Structures are given as structure tokens and as C-alpha cells.
N, C-alpha and C positions, 0 to 999 in steps of 0.2 A: 435470585442468584443464578438459577438455571437459564433464565432468559438471557441474562448478560453473557454467560458462557456460550450459549448457542449463537447469539448475535455475533460475538467475537469470532467464533469458528467460521461462521458463514462469511463474514467480512474478510477474514484471512484467506479463505478459499478463493473468493472472488479476486482478491489482490494477486494471489499467487498464480491464478489461472490467466490473469491478464498479461503477465510477463513470463514466457516459457523458459527463458534462459537467465543465467546469472548476470550476463551483460544487460539484458533487458531490465532486470531488477535494479541494477546499478543506475541505469539511465532514468528509471522511474523515480528513484530516490533523489537523484541529482535534480530532476525537473521540479520535484516538490520543494527542495531547498532553494532553488532559484525563484520559484513563485513566492516563497516566504520572504526572500530578500527584496523582491519587487514590492511586496505588500507593505514592508516596513519602510 
């Protein structure tokens, strides 16, 4: 259970550090959604 929590925290930190602004976060989420649409 500890490894799962630690991995989740590390992943969240990496994702949040990749987009420094709220706008960047919105763009990242949008691009993930578009990639999902293309995959389906």
C-alpha cells in the first residue's frame, strides 16, 4: 500500500511540474482527451 501511495505522489508531482500554470494544465487535459478520441 505504501508503494502505491508513493508512486501516486511521484506521478502527481511529475505531472504538476510539467505544466506550471492552470492554462497549461487545461491544455494537457485537453490533449489527453483528444488523443483518447483519436484512439477510439
